C-alpha positions as CSV (number, residue, x, y, z in Angstrom):
1,M,-12.4,1.6,36.2
2,K,-8.8,1.4,37.5
3,Y,-7.1,3.2,34.7
4,K,-7.9,5.0,31.4
5,I,-5.0,4.2,29.1
6,P,-5.0,5.8,25.6
7,F,-3.4,4.0,22.7
8,N,-0.9,6.9,22.2
9,K,0.0,10.2,23.9
10,P,2.4,12.6,22.2
11,F,5.4,13.4,24.3
12,I,6.7,16.9,24.9
13,A,10.5,16.8,25.6
14,G,10.6,20.3,27.1
15,S,12.3,22.7,24.8
16,E,9.8,22.7,21.9
17,L,8.1,26.0,22.7
18,S,11.4,27.7,23.5
19,Y,12.8,26.6,20.1
20,I,9.7,27.6,18.3
21,K,10.0,31.1,19.8
22,Q,13.7,31.2,18.7
23,A,12.7,30.3,15.2
24,V,10.1,33.1,15.2
25,D,12.7,35.5,16.7
26,F,15.2,34.6,14.0
27,G,12.7,36.1,11.5
28,K,12.6,33.1,9.2
29,I,9.8,30.5,9.8
30,S,9.7,29.1,6.2
31,G,11.7,26.0,5.4
32,D,15.5,25.4,5.5
33,G,16.4,27.8,8.3
34,A,18.6,27.3,11.3
35,F,16.6,24.5,12.9
36,S,16.2,22.6,9.7
37,E,20.0,22.7,9.4
38,K,20.4,21.4,12.9
39,C,18.1,18.5,12.2
40,H,19.9,17.7,8.9
41,H,23.2,17.7,10.6
42,F,22.0,15.4,13.4
43,F,20.8,12.8,10.9
44,E,23.9,13.0,8.7
45,T,26.4,12.8,11.6
46,H,24.6,10.4,14.0
47,Y,23.1,8.0,11.5
48,K,25.7,8.3,8.7
49,I,23.2,9.4,6.1
50,E,24.9,11.0,3.1
51,K,22.3,13.8,2.8
52,A,19.1,14.5,4.8
53,F,16.1,16.5,3.6
54,L,13.3,17.3,6.0
55,T,9.9,17.0,4.4
56,T,6.3,17.8,5.4
57,S,5.6,14.0,5.9
58,C,7.0,10.6,5.3
59,T,4.5,10.3,2.4
60,D,6.2,13.3,0.8
61,A,9.6,11.7,1.2
62,L,8.4,8.6,-0.6
63,E,6.9,10.7,-3.4
64,M,10.3,12.4,-3.8
65,A,11.9,9.0,-3.9
66,A,9.6,7.9,-6.7
67,I,10.4,11.0,-8.7
68,L,14.2,10.6,-8.1
69,L,14.0,7.0,-9.4
70,N,12.3,8.3,-12.5
71,I,9.5,5.8,-12.1
72,Q,7.4,5.7,-15.3
73,P,4.1,4.1,-16.3
74,G,4.7,0.4,-16.8
75,D,7.6,0.1,-14.3
76,E,7.2,-2.5,-11.6
77,V,8.0,-2.0,-7.9
78,I,8.2,-4.8,-5.4
79,A,6.8,-4.0,-2.0
80,P,5.3,-5.7,1.1
81,S,1.5,-5.9,1.2
82,F,1.4,-5.5,5.0
83,T,2.2,-1.7,5.1
84,F,0.6,1.7,5.1
85,V,-0.7,2.9,1.7
86,S,1.8,5.7,1.4
87,T,4.6,3.1,0.9
88,V,3.2,2.2,-2.5
89,N,0.9,5.1,-3.4
90,A,3.9,7.3,-4.0
91,F,5.0,5.0,-6.8
92,V,1.5,4.4,-8.1
93,L,1.2,8.2,-8.6
94,R,4.2,7.9,-11.1
95,G,2.4,5.1,-13.0
96,A,4.1,2.0,-11.4
97,K,2.6,-1.4,-11.1
98,I,3.0,-2.7,-7.5
99,V,4.0,-6.3,-7.1
100,F,3.2,-7.4,-3.6
101,A,5.4,-9.8,-1.6
102,D,4.3,-11.8,1.5
103,S,5.5,-11.2,5.0
104,K,7.6,-13.7,6.9
105,V,6.0,-16.4,9.0
106,E,7.7,-15.2,12.2
107,E,7.4,-11.5,11.7
108,P,5.5,-8.9,9.5
109,N,8.6,-7.8,7.5
110,I,8.9,-8.7,3.8
111,D,10.0,-12.3,3.1
112,E,13.3,-11.8,1.3
113,T,13.2,-15.4,0.0
114,K,10.1,-14.5,-2.0
115,I,11.5,-11.4,-3.7
116,E,13.6,-12.8,-6.5
117,A,10.7,-14.8,-8.1
118,L,8.8,-11.5,-8.4
119,I,11.5,-9.7,-10.4
120,S,10.8,-9.1,-14.1
121,S,12.4,-7.1,-16.9
122,K,10.1,-4.2,-15.8
123,T,11.2,-4.2,-12.1
124,K,12.8,-0.9,-11.1
125,A,13.0,-1.0,-7.3
126,I,12.4,-3.0,-4.1
127,I,10.7,-1.2,-1.3
128,V,11.3,-2.5,2.2
129,V,9.4,-1.5,5.3
130,H,11.0,-2.0,8.7
131,Y,7.9,-2.9,10.6
132,A,7.9,-1.9,14.3
133,G,11.4,-0.6,13.8
134,V,12.7,-4.1,13.3
135,A,15.1,-4.5,10.3
136,C,14.3,-6.4,7.2
137,N,17.1,-8.8,6.0
138,M,19.0,-6.0,4.3
139,E,22.1,-8.0,3.5
140,K,20.2,-10.5,1.4
141,I,17.8,-7.9,-0.1
142,T,20.7,-5.6,-1.2
143,A,22.5,-8.6,-2.7
144,I,19.4,-9.4,-4.8
145,A,19.0,-5.8,-5.8
146,Q,22.7,-5.5,-6.9
147,Q,22.4,-8.7,-8.9
148,H,19.4,-7.4,-10.8
149,N,20.5,-3.8,-11.0
150,L,17.6,-2.5,-8.9
151,F,17.3,0.3,-6.4
152,V,16.4,-0.4,-2.7
153,V,14.2,2.2,-0.9
154,E,13.8,1.8,2.8
155,D,10.5,2.9,4.4
156,A,12.0,3.6,7.8
157,A,9.0,5.5,9.1
158,Q,9.0,3.5,12.3
159,A,12.7,2.7,12.4
160,I,14.6,5.7,13.9
161,E,17.6,4.5,16.1
162,S,17.2,0.9,14.8
163,T,20.2,-0.9,13.3
164,Y,21.1,-3.8,11.0
165,T,24.2,-5.9,11.7
166,F,25.8,-7.5,8.6
167,S,27.4,-10.9,8.6
168,D,30.9,-9.3,8.8
169,G,29.9,-7.5,12.0
170,T,29.3,-4.1,10.4
171,K,26.4,-2.3,12.0
172,K,24.4,0.4,10.2
173,Y,21.4,2.4,11.1
174,L,18.3,1.7,9.2
175,G,17.7,4.4,6.6
176,S,21.4,4.6,5.8
177,I,21.5,1.3,3.7
178,G,19.2,1.8,0.7
179,A,19.8,4.3,-2.1
180,L,16.9,6.3,-0.6
181,A,15.0,6.1,2.7
182,S,12.1,7.8,4.3
183,F,11.4,8.7,8.0
184,S,8.2,9.8,9.8
185,F,7.8,12.2,12.7
186,H,4.1,11.8,13.0
187,E,2.8,12.1,16.6
188,T,2.7,8.3,17.0
189,K,6.4,7.9,16.3
190,N,9.3,7.8,18.8
191,V,10.3,11.3,18.0
192,I,7.7,13.7,16.7
193,S,6.9,17.0,15.1
194,G,3.1,16.5,14.9
195,E,3.3,15.9,11.2
196,G,6.7,15.6,9.4
197,G,9.1,13.4,7.7
198,M,12.5,13.2,6.0
199,L,14.1,11.8,2.9
200,A,17.5,10.2,3.4
201,V,19.7,10.2,0.3
202,N,22.5,7.6,0.5
203,D,23.3,7.4,-3.3
204,T,25.1,10.7,-3.8
205,S,24.1,10.8,-7.5
206,F,20.6,11.8,-6.3
207,I,21.5,14.7,-4.0
208,K,21.5,17.6,-6.5
209,R,18.2,16.5,-8.1
210,A,16.6,15.9,-4.7
211,E,17.3,19.4,-3.7
212,I,15.6,20.7,-6.8
213,I,12.6,18.5,-6.6
214,R,12.1,19.5,-3.0
215,E,12.0,23.2,-4.0
216,K,9.2,23.0,-6.5
217,G,11.5,21.9,-9.2
218,T,13.6,25.0,-9.0
219,N,17.3,25.6,-8.1
220,R,16.2,28.2,-5.5
221,T,18.3,26.5,-2.7
222,A,21.5,27.1,-4.7
223,F,20.4,30.7,-5.2
224,F,20.0,31.2,-1.5
225,R,23.5,29.8,-1.0
226,G,24.8,32.4,-3.4
227,E,25.9,29.9,-6.0
228,I,23.9,31.4,-8.8
229,D,22.5,34.9,-9.4
230,K,19.0,33.9,-10.2
231,Y,16.9,30.7,-10.0
232,G,14.6,29.0,-12.5
233,W,12.4,26.0,-13.2
234,E,14.7,23.0,-13.6
235,D,12.7,19.9,-13.1
236,I,9.4,18.5,-11.8
237,G,8.9,18.9,-8.1
238,S,6.6,20.2,-5.4
239,S,6.6,22.1,-2.1
240,F,8.1,19.4,0.2
241,L,9.8,21.7,2.8
242,P,8.4,21.8,6.3
243,S,8.4,25.1,8.2
244,E,11.0,26.1,10.7
245,I,8.4,25.8,13.4
246,T,8.1,22.1,12.6
247,A,11.9,21.7,12.5
248,A,12.3,23.5,15.8
249,F,9.8,21.1,17.5
250,L,11.6,18.1,16.0
251,F,15.1,19.3,17.1
252,A,13.9,19.5,20.7
253,Q,12.9,15.9,20.4
254,L,16.1,14.8,18.8
255,E,18.1,16.3,21.6
256,Q,16.3,13.9,24.0
257,I,16.3,10.8,21.8
258,K,18.5,8.7,24.0
259,I,16.3,9.3,27.1
260,I,13.2,8.6,25.0
261,Q,14.6,5.4,23.7
262,Q,15.8,4.2,27.1
263,K,12.2,4.6,28.5
264,R,10.5,3.1,25.6
265,K,12.8,0.0,25.6
266,A,12.2,-0.5,29.3
267,L,8.4,-0.5,28.7
268,W,8.7,-2.8,25.7
269,H,10.7,-5.4,27.7
270,H,8.3,-5.1,30.6
271,Y,5.4,-6.0,28.3
272,F,7.4,-8.9,26.8
273,Q,8.2,-10.5,30.1
274,L,4.7,-10.1,31.5
275,L,3.1,-11.6,28.4
276,L,5.7,-14.4,27.8
277,P,3.7,-17.0,29.9
278,L,0.7,-16.5,27.5
279,A,3.0,-17.0,24.5
280,N,4.5,-20.1,26.1
281,A,0.9,-21.4,26.6
282,G,0.0,-20.8,23.0
283,K,-2.5,-18.1,23.7
284,I,-0.8,-15.4,21.7
285,S,2.5,-14.8,19.8
286,L,4.9,-12.1,20.7
287,P,7.2,-10.0,18.5
288,F,10.2,-11.8,17.0
289,I,13.5,-9.9,16.8
290,P,16.0,-11.5,14.3
291,N,19.6,-11.7,15.5
292,Y,20.7,-9.1,12.8
293,A,18.1,-6.5,14.0
294,E,17.9,-4.2,17.0
295,N,14.5,-3.3,18.5
296,N,13.8,0.4,18.9
297,A,10.6,-0.1,20.9
298,H,8.4,1.7,18.4
299,I,5.5,-0.7,18.7
300,F,4.6,-3.5,21.1
301,Y,2.2,-5.9,19.5
302,I,0.7,-9.3,20.1
303,I,-0.7,-11.7,17.6
304,C,-4.0,-13.3,18.5
305,N,-4.9,-16.7,17.4
306,S,-7.8,-15.5,15.2
307,S,-9.5,-12.4,14.0
308,Q,-12.5,-13.1,16.3
309,A,-10.2,-13.5,19.3
310,R,-8.7,-10.1,18.4
311,R,-12.2,-8.5,18.2
312,N,-13.2,-9.9,21.5
313,L,-10.0,-8.8,23.2
314,I,-10.2,-5.3,21.8
315,S,-13.8,-5.0,23.1
316,Y,-12.9,-6.4,26.5
317,L,-9.9,-4.1,27.0
318,K,-11.9,-1.1,26.0
319,E,-14.4,-1.9,28.8
320,K,-11.4,-1.9,31.1
321,G,-10.2,1.6,29.9
322,I,-7.5,0.2,27.7
323,Y,-7.4,1.5,24.1
324,T,-5.7,-0.7,21.5
325,A,-5.4,-0.7,17.7
326,F,-4.8,-3.1,14.9
327,H,-2.7,-2.1,12.0
328,Y,-2.9,-2.3,8.3
329,Q,-5.3,-4.2,6.1
330,S,-3.2,-6.0,3.5
331,L,-3.0,-3.8,0.4
332,H,-3.3,-6.7,-2.0
333,K,-6.9,-7.1,-0.9
334,S,-7.8,-3.4,-1.0
335,A,-10.6,-2.2,-3.2
336,F,-8.3,0.2,-5.1
337,Y,-5.7,-2.5,-5.9
338,L,-8.4,-5.0,-7.0
339,K,-9.8,-2.6,-9.6
340,T,-6.9,-3.4,-11.8
341,N,-5.4,-6.6,-10.4
342,S,-6.7,-10.1,-9.6
343,L,-6.9,-11.3,-6.0
344,K,-3.8,-13.1,-4.8
345,T,-3.2,-15.0,-1.6
346,L,-0.5,-13.8,0.7
347,P,-1.2,-15.9,3.8
348,N,1.3,-14.3,6.3
349,C,0.2,-10.8,5.4
350,E,-3.4,-11.8,5.9
351,R,-2.7,-13.3,9.2
352,Y,-1.1,-10.1,10.5
353,S,-3.9,-8.0,9.1
354,D,-6.4,-10.3,10.9
355,C,-4.7,-11.0,14.2
356,L,-2.0,-8.4,15.1
357,L,-3.0,-6.1,17.9
358,R,-1.0,-3.0,19.0
359,L,-0.9,-2.3,22.7
360,P,-0.5,1.2,24.3
361,M,3.1,2.4,23.9
362,Y,4.2,5.9,24.6
363,Y,6.9,7.7,26.7
364,E,4.6,8.6,29.6
365,L,3.1,5.2,29.9
366,L,3.7,4.0,33.5
367,P,5.2,0.6,34.5
368,E,2.1,0.0,36.6
369,E,-0.1,0.7,33.6
370,V,1.9,-1.9,31.6
371,I,1.2,-4.4,34.4
372,Y,-2.5,-3.5,34.4
373,V,-2.7,-4.0,30.6
374,S,-0.9,-7.3,30.8
375,E,-3.0,-8.5,33.7
376,E,-6.2,-7.8,31.9
377,I,-5.0,-9.5,28.7
378,T,-4.0,-12.5,30.8
379,K,-7.4,-12.6,32.6
380,F,-9.3,-12.5,29.4
381,L,-7.2,-15.2,27.5
382,K,-7.2,-17.5,30.5
């Protein structure tokens, strides 16, 4: 076997252990210490987010969003079916009914042309997922939301450093456009903290309540700032704060984000060029990047021509020491959803569930390993 190439390998930027030691030496390793503040400042200044709140996971950030939007039983939330369960589970926990939308033909993101027909008098929010760090059509989606007085929540778990360019030329980072947004720093993401996430609050009317929800429903953060002489129970909430150890690890990664991105983008483009002949021959499809979107090289995927072709390719590559993964099973066909909903057909979502294959993509992946993976895919499909 020429290589053994894992699907993912967490990258250590270099300062993580030093910063963790500093956090310990500071004498405060619970949440919202010096390193949390550094991370918050980074996101607020670099990505123009109004207020950042680190959380223990992207899932927790989404659960905070559902509470902030005051989702109640009977409310409806429109979301893509081709996504991870956390995107919608956060709203189901508050009693919402999820109304699933199909993906686009050319890419896995939500089809904005299908959204308006799904809106009812019960619709409260539109959740968008920027799959593979590629932007959904935010200009059209926000226009629909404004017309119907709905909130937009961005699931930007995969989208750090990605941008959307509006028709007037304005460019904004993903996660800074919707009223609320969530990020993930899971070990499979571009920058990591093992587990971890962040809620981005762009509608300033939510900031004060977000701070309370994040601190178990108390105004303890205001107390720590010296704004009040005692704190109490103000609202519902939970313990959404990550420790300073997590924040210290994350900040070491954020300091190196430009270097990380440069390497990942080079690997992504290497894959694309090597596999383009297969796409031109109709053997596979490659990722599509709309002209309004910027690719952050979070994922490199191919789309096989059938589910059987994908299974066969996965098996072949494993024999060659190459570990790949498919992604989500469409949620509209999940056992949980079908307990209370009838089966519907979303053909594009189903195609991605059946045919999309993720290739190894991580910072320490070598160019010669990209060549090897691409050559083996080419051998098999030819």
